[in-house]
C-alpha positions in Angstrom: 104.0 83.1 61.5 104.6 85.1 58.4 106.7 88.1 57.6 104.2 90.4 55.8 106.0 93.5 54.8 109.5 94.9 54.5 110.7 98.5 54.0 113.5 100.7 55.5 112.4 104.1 56.8 114.4 105.6 59.7 112.8 106.8 62.7 114.1 107.9 66.1 112.0 106.9 68.8 112.3 109.1 72.1 111.2 108.8 75.6 109.1 111.5 77.0 109.4 112.8 80.5 106.5 114.2 82.3 106.3 115.4 86.0 104.2 113.3 88.1 102.9 116.1 90.0 101.5 117.7 86.8 99.3 114.7 86.7 98.3 114.3 90.3 97.9 117.8 91.4 94.7 118.3 93.5 94.1 114.5 94.0 93.5 113.4 97.6 93.0 110.1 99.4 89.2 110.8 99.7 86.5 109.2 97.7 86.4 110.4 94.0 84.5 113.4 93.3 81.0 112.7 91.7 82.0 114.6 88.6 85.3 112.7 88.2 86.4 109.2 87.1 89.9 108.6 88.5 92.1 105.9 86.9 95.3 104.7 88.9 98.5 104.4 87.0 101.5 102.6 88.5 104.6 103.6 86.4 108.3 103.9 86.5 108.8 107.4 86.8 112.2 107.4 88.4 114.8 104.6 88.7 116.5 102.4 86.0 113.5 102.1 83.9 112.2 105.6 83.9 112.2 106.2 80.3 109.5 103.5 80.0 107.4 104.8 82.6 107.5 108.4 81.5 106.6 107.4 77.9 103.7 105.3 79.2 102.3 108.2 81.2 102.6 110.6 78.4 100.6 108.3 76.0 98.0 107.8 78.7 97.8 111.5 79.4 97.3 112.2 75.6 94.4 109.7 75.4 92.8 111.2 78.4 93.1 114.7 77.2 91.7 113.8 73.8 88.7 111.8 75.6 88.0 114.6 78.0 87.7 117.0 75.1 84.9 114.9 73.7 83.2 115.1 77.0 84.8 112.3 79.0 83.0 109.1 79.9 79.6 108.7 81.6 79.3 112.4 81.5 82.3 112.7 83.7 85.8 113.9 83.2 88.7 111.4 83.6 91.6 112.1 86.1 94.8 110.1 86.1 96.6 109.5 89.6 100.2 108.3 89.0 102.1 106.3 91.6 105.8 105.9 91.0 107.1 102.4 91.4 110.7 103.6 91.2 111.7 100.6 88.8 111.4 98.3 91.7 109.0 95.3 92.2 108.5 96.1 95.9 107.6 99.7 95.2 105.4 98.6 92.5 103.2 96.7 95.1 103.3 99.8 97.5 102.4 102.1 94.7 99.4 99.8 93.8 98.3 99.6 97.4 98.3 103.4 97.7 96.1 103.7 94.5 93.5 101.2 95.9 93.6 101.7 99.6 94.3 105.6 99.8 93.1 107.1 96.4 90.3 104.6 96.1 90.5 104.0 92.5 88.4 101.2 90.8 90.6 100.8 87.7 94.3 100.6 87.4 96.9 100.2 84.6 100.6 100.8 83.8 104.0 99.2 84.2 106.4 97.9 81.6 108.9 95.5 83.6 107.2 92.2 84.1 108.6 91.8 87.6 107.0 94.9 88.7 103.8 94.0 87.1 103.6 90.7 88.8 104.2 92.3 92.2 101.5 95.0 91.5 99.0 92.3 90.2 99.3 90.4 93.5 97.9 93.5 95.3 95.2 94.5 92.9 94.0 90.8 92.6 93.6 90.6 96.5 91.4 93.7 96.2 89.6 92.6 93.1 90.5 95.7 91.2 91.0 95.5 87.5 94.6 96.1 86.4 95.6 96.5 82.7 99.4 95.9 82.3 100.8 98.1 79.5 104.0 96.5 78.4 104.7 93.7 80.8 105.2 90.6 78.4 106.0 87.7 80.9 103.1 85.2 80.9 103.1 85.1 84.8 101.7 88.7 84.9 98.2 87.4 84.0 98.6 83.5 84.9 99.4 82.1 88.4 102.1 79.5 89.2 99.4 76.8 89.0 98.4 78.1 85.5 95.0 79.5 86.8 94.1 82.9 85.2 94.4 86.0 87.4 90.6 87.2 87.0 91.3 90.9 87.5 94.6 91.2 85.4 94.8 91.9 81.7 97.3 93.3 79.3 97.3 95.3 76.1 100.7 93.9 74.9 101.7 90.6 73.4 103.4 87.8 75.5 107.0 86.6 75.5 106.3 83.1 73.9 105.2 84.9 70.8 107.9 87.5 70.8 110.6 85.0 71.5 109.5 82.9 68.6 109.3 85.9 66.4 113.0 86.6 67.3 114.0 83.1 67.1 112.5 82.8 63.4 114.2 86.1 62.4 117.6 85.0 63.6 117.6 81.7 62.1 115.6 82.4 58.8 116.4 85.9 58.0 120.0 86.4 59.6 120.9 82.7 58.7 122.6 82.3 62.2 122.8 78.6 63.0 124.7 78.9 66.2 123.7 81.3 69.0 124.7 82.6 72.5 122.0 83.6 74.9 123.2 86.3 77.6 120.4 87.0 80.0 119.5 89.3 83.1 119.2 86.5 85.7 117.3 89.0 88.0 114.6 89.6 85.5 111.4 87.5 85.0 111.1 89.3 81.6 114.5 88.3 80.4 114.4 84.7 81.6 111.1 84.1 80.1 111.9 85.6 76.8 115.2 83.8 76.6 113.3 80.4 77.4 110.8 81.3 74.5 113.6 82.1 72.1 115.6 79.0 72.8 112.8 76.7 72.4 111.8 78.2 68.9 115.3 78.5 67.8 116.3 74.9 68.5 112.9 73.7 67.0 114.1 75.4 63.8 117.4 73.5 63.8 119.6 76.1 65.6 122.2 75.3 68.2 122.4 77.2 71.5 126.1 76.9 72.0 126.6 79.0 75.2 124.3 80.5 77.9 125.5 83.1 80.3 123.9 85.6 82.8 124.3 88.9 84.5 122.4 90.8 87.2 120.5 94.1 86.9 123.0 97.1 87.7 126.1 95.2 86.7 128.5 97.4 84.6 131.4 95.4 83.6 130.6 92.5 81.1 133.9 91.9 79.4 134.9 88.7 81.0 131.7 86.9 80.1 131.7 88.5 76.7 135.3 87.2 76.0 134.0 83.7 77.0 131.1 84.1 74.6 133.4 85.3 71.8 135.5 82.2 72.4 132.5 79.9 71.6 132.2 81.6 68.1 128.5 82.1 67.8 126.8 83.4 64.7 124.6 85.8 66.9 124.0 86.7 70.5 120.5 87.1 72.0 120.3 89.6 74.8 116.8 89.9 76.1 117.5 92.6 78.8 116.5 96.2 79.6 118.3 99.1 77.9 120.5 100.1 80.8 122.6 96.9 80.9 122.1 95.9 77.1 123.6 99.3 76.0 126.8 98.6 78.1 126.9 94.9 76.7 126.7 96.0 73.1 129.2 98.8 73.6 131.7 96.4 75.4 131.1 93.5 72.9 132.1 95.8 70.0 135.1 96.9 71.9 136.2 93.2 72.0 135.8 92.9 68.4 132.5 91.1 68.4 130.8 92.2 65.2 128.2 89.5 64.9 124.4 90.3 65.1 123.1 91.2 68.5 119.3 90.6 68.9 116.9 91.5 71.8 113.4 92.1 72.7 111.2 95.2 73.6 113.0 96.0 76.7 115.6 97.6 74.2 113.2 100.3 73.3 114.6 103.5 74.8 116.4 106.6 73.4 119.1 105.9 76.3 120.2 102.8 74.5 121.9 104.8 71.7 123.4 107.1 74.3 124.9 104.2 76.3 126.0 102.0 73.5 127.0 104.6 70.8 125.4 104.9 67.5 128.1 102.7 65.6 128.1 100.0 68.0 124.3 99.5 67.5 124.9 98.6 63.8 123.9 95.0 63.0 121.6 94.9 66.1 117.8 94.0 65.9 115.0 93.7 68.5 111.4 92.6 68.5 108.9 95.5 69.5 105.1 96.4 69.8 105.2 99.2 67.0 107.1 101.2 64.4 106.7 105.0 64.3 107.1 104.4 60.4 103.7 102.6 60.3 101.7 103.9 57.3 98.3 103.1 59.0 96.2 106.3 59.2 95.3 106.0 62.9 99.1 105.7 63.7 100.1 108.6 61.5 97.4 110.7 63.3 98.7 109.6 66.7 102.4 110.4 65.9 101.3 113.8 64.6 99.4 114.6 67.8 102.1 113.1 70.1 104.7 115.4 68.3 102.4 118.4 68.9 102.1 117.5 72.6 105.6 116.6 73.5 107.8 117.8 70.6 109.1 114.3 69.7 108.2 110.9 68.2 106.5 108.3 70.3 108.2 105.2 71.4 106.4 101.9 71.9 105.7 102.5 75.5 103.9 105.7 74.7 101.8 104.1 72.0 100.9 101.1 74.4 100.1 103.7 77.2 97.7 105.4 74.7 96.2 102.1 73.5 95.9 101.0 77.1 94.2 104.2 78.3 91.7 104.1 75.6 90.9 100.4 76.1 90.4 101.1 79.8 88.1 104.1 79.1 86.2 102.3 76.5 85.7 99.5 79.1 84.4 101.9 81.8 81.9 103.3 79.4 80.6 99.9 78.2 80.4 98.9 82.0 78.0 101.9 82.5 79.5 102.6 85.7 82.6 103.2 87.6 82.4 99.8 89.1 85.4 97.3 89.6 83.4 94.2 89.0 81.6 95.6 85.8 84.9 96.9 84.3 86.5 93.7 84.9 83.7 91.8 83.1 83.8 94.1 80.1 87.7 93.9 79.7 87.5 90.1 79.8 85.4 90.2 76.8 87.6 92.6 74.7 87.7 91.8 71.1 88.9 93.5 67.9 89.7 96.7 69.9 91.1 99.1 67.3 94.4 100.0 68.8 97.2 102.1 67.3 99.6 99.1 67.7 97.0 96.9 65.7 93.6 95.3 66.1 93.6 93.6 69.6 91.6 91.0 71.3 92.2 89.4 74.6 92.2 85.7 74.7 91.4 83.2 77.6 94.3 84.1 79.7 93.7 87.9 79.4 96.6 88.5 76.9 96.5 90.4 73.8 96.6 88.7 70.5 98.1 91.0 68.0 101.2 91.5 65.7 104.9 92.4 66.5 107.4 94.3 64.4 111.2 93.6 64.0 113.3 96.9 64.0 117.0 97.3 63.2 119.5 100.0 64.3 121.4 101.8 61.7 123.6 104.5 62.9 121.7 104.8 66.2 118.4 105.0 64.4 115.7 102.4 64.6 114.5 101.3 61.0 111.6 99.0 60.2 112.3 95.6 59.1 109.1 93.6 59.1 105.5 93.0 60.6 104.7 89.6 62.0 101.2 88.3 62.8 100.4 85.8 65.2 
């Protein structure tokens, strides 16, 4: 892997809130209208991860609006049916079941948290309906416990072994941190998988993980464990969790005088992080992500401009992944030549060099996206671009 560019342009990435009802109005559980192609979306519209889901849906909605203005696909308009998973895995399974069994969709997409995506995929696989995960990065989203590939499940994002390696190389080589602490959400498949990938790559570089601690989702007081971590005197702390708990961890760590670098993954990407942690506390923190709004790529700049016109704010990575995912799904339906689950699955399996805003994307043998990652740094509460890393 190689760091291929470096610049420092600040950009505030904000989540977008969009009412589900505006997207689903008029939809029923009957068979799809002959003049409409309906795509089911499972998303975190409420609950602890709502900023992810709302941004994903905003990105999807923008892509669909643009495609419908061009005449839709297969001479039909596209309609999105959103089912709220309430940021819970069990609800994600229920939402997927509703889309398939009541709304009769033949293609599904959505979801950022990996645990939710794994639960939803269990349902879509049983029904042999294609599911395109938007931001879920744990390998188990597309691969079973016996390492067999889930035939109907795909993703438009990179996976944690790559993201964890990118983070580990940055911490060891760029930050010069030789002793690290790892502090994970032990209730999250995402956090556990990303931490394992980070540790493997970090120790391979010669780094020493001197302490590993854990918390659970919805915990609020982290100072006792942080004090223990402080006593171990790490050069850096790796916290691969979601923004709600991460924001509190960073805030409380700084209150304890822990001023070392704190590093994480794409689960940090929410405007709520700065609100929870505070701008000053976020200085000297970094995270790996799918996208930077500062990209000079022409397609990216056009997307940012259009997203701003639609929602009055810059897109975050979830929004651009939703946009990319929707365009990939619509392209696959068009190439399939029919709104048919088996044919759509076949086309998705063969995805190669898809021109996504987040970078040219191909799906490998395990249906995972092979693409670049970016490293972002917080400065006074604003995300600033540090580097792009190619696979």
